[in-house]
N, C-alpha and C positions, 0 to 999 in steps of 0.2 A: 415312620420310622421311629419314633418314639420306642412302640412296642416291641420294634425288632431289637432295638439295644436293650430291652429288658429280658427279651425270651431265650435268644442264642447266648447272651453272655452267660445266662442262669443255667444254659444246658450245658455249655462247656464246663463253668462252673463244677457242677453235679460229677460231669465225667471226670476230670481233675481230681477231686477231692475224693471220688470211690476209688481213684487209682494209686493215689498217695498219700491219702490220709489228711489231708490239708489245702488250703491254696484255693477253696471257692470264692472266699470274698478277695483276696487277691486279684482274679482273675474278672469279676462284678467291678472292683473299683478302678479298673481300665477305662468301663465303658461308661460306670452310672453316674459319676459326677458331671457328664456332659449334659445330663437332663435333670440332675438333683443338686442341691447344696450338698457341701462334703459330709456334715454331719448324718445327715438324712440318706444319704449313698450308704455310708457306712451301716446303718440302722437296718435298713431294709434286706441287705445282704445276707446280715447276720439270720434274720428270721427267714428269708428265703429258704436256707440251706435247714431250717428245723426237722422238716418232715423228712428228709434225706437222712439226717442223722440218726432219727428215729428208728427209720427202717433197718439202719446197718446195726443200730446198736440189739434191736429184735433178734437180727439175722444170727449174730455171732457173739448173742446172749451167753453163751456158756464159757467166753473166754473173756468177761469182762470182771476187772478188778475192781470194787467199790473204794476201797483203803487208797489204793494207788491214786486213782482220779481225783478223790475229793479229797485227799491230802494235797495235792498240786494245786488243786482249786483254790483253795483257802486263800494261798499266798496270790495267787495269781488275780482271783477276784478283788482282792483288798486293794491292790495296786490301781487296776482297772477303775475300780469305784472312783478312786482319788483323782487318776489323770483323765477321764472323760470329759470333766470341768475345765482342763488346762489348754486346749486348742484355742481359745479366745485369747490368752496372756504370753503363752510360748513362740518361738519361731520354730514352727512345725517344719518348714521346709529344711531345715539345717537338721533336723532330728531324722528327718525322712534319710537324708543324705548319710548321716551316720549308721543307721539300722543297714541301709544297704552295702556300705562297706563292710560292716561284721557279718553278713549273710554271705557274702560274695568269698570272704576270707574263709568262713564257715566250710562253705561248699568246696573248696580246695583245698582245703586241709583233709576232710572226711573221704575226697576222690582220691588223692595221692598218699593217704596214710594208711596202710592197708589193714592194720589194726584198731583204727581210731573207731571205728563204729562196731566194735565187738566187745567194747568193756563198758561198764557203769560208771556214771560221772561221778566223782566226789557230790557231797551234800551242798557245799559251796558253790559248786558250779550250777546243781540243779537249781537249787535257791536263785541263783542269778539270772538262769532261762525264764524262770516263772517270772520274775520281777520284770525282766526287759519286755517279756510276751504281754504280761498284763499291762504296762505302760503304753505299749504301741495299739493294742487294742482297745484301751480307752479313747486313745487317739483319733485311729484309723480306722477301727474294725478289723485290724489285720495283729493277728497274734501267733499265729499257727506254723512259721517253720522252727522257731525255737523248742515249742512244745512238739514238734514232731519228731524232732531228736532226742528230746528227754523219753518220750513213749518209746520210740525206735531201739534206744539205747537197753530197755526192760523188757522189749519182747522177743520170745524165740521161735513166733512164727508170725504168717501175714494177718490171720483171724483176733491173733491176741493185740496186734498193733492198733488193726483198724478198729476192734470192738473198743478199746481203752479210750484211743485219740478221740473217734466218735463220741462217746459217751461224755468226755470231757467237754468237746464243743457243744454238745446237746445241753449240758447244765449251763456252761458258760452262755451260751445264746438265749437260754430262757432268763437268766440273772441281768444280763447285759442290756437286753431289751426292754425288761422292767423297770430298769434306771432311765432308759432312753425315754420311755412313754413318760414316767413321773417329771421328768425334764422337760418335756414338751416336743423333745427332738422328732419323734415319731408319734404322727397324728391319722386321723382317719383318711385325709388325704391321698397319703400312700398304699392304702390297701389295694386298689387294683393293682398297682406294680408288684404288690406282695405276691399278690394270687397268682399272675402271669410268671413271676418268677418262680414259684412253687413248681407250676407244670413244669416248666423245662428244667429245672435242677431234678426234680424226678424223674426224666425222661434220661438224663445223663447218668444219673445213679444206677439205673436198670442195666443201660449199657454197660458202666464201669461192672457193675457187679457179675455180670457174666463174661467180661475179659479175666477179672481178677482171680477169678476160680482156676485160671491155666498158670498162676505165677506164685512162687514162692518167696519168702521174703528175702533171700539172698540176690535174686533175680531184680526186686523192686527197689533194694536199697540205694544204689548209684544214682537210678533215675528220681529218689527223693532228693538225694543230695546235688544233681543237677537243678531239680526246679528250685529248690532255696536258693541256688547261685542266681539263676533267672528272676525270683522275685528280688533278690538282692539290686541286678541290674534296673529292676522296675522301678524300685525305690530312688534311684540316682538319676533316672532319665525321666521322671513325670513328677 
């Protein structure tokens, strides 16, 4: 049963992230905390997706914008490095509830405001997205929804969106995993879970890549907004 709770969530995570650009760790965090401590569950979720993220960045490499990704990552990583240690002293349940309400509100706003998703955010809004995302990534390994909105607002096509958000998550994955290894959160004990999860995530990513070639950004946007709302409900309920 333990191996099933690793493989199939990872497969579904690869499928979801390949189609929407984010959400892999959200899916895995529904299941992994039942077999691992919260911090380790978040850590292996990020490692499992690295190979899938590498493959997507290589596939869409011509659309990758390094300056756009790195400038966002500097802010995001600074906050994540600080918040990774806060789970021991903060009321994380309350923080998850607050994030859930925020994501649901954003989802409804973008679904019902026809022009909301077609314009770029002011710099202060983009910075706020990076700070909030980095904060929750450090705590729970989940920083994708707001960064998805940020990169979505800058993208003109599905390949451009996927290339940049996956490039961002790839850099983040290597960085935050290094922090977790250095702090002892990840160790040799979790390697078998990671290897099995990578197989599942790779299968899911391959399926998503074949499906996504039939869709354009305008088709995918509403589904991304809906999934952000579902992520919000997850934070409220679990």
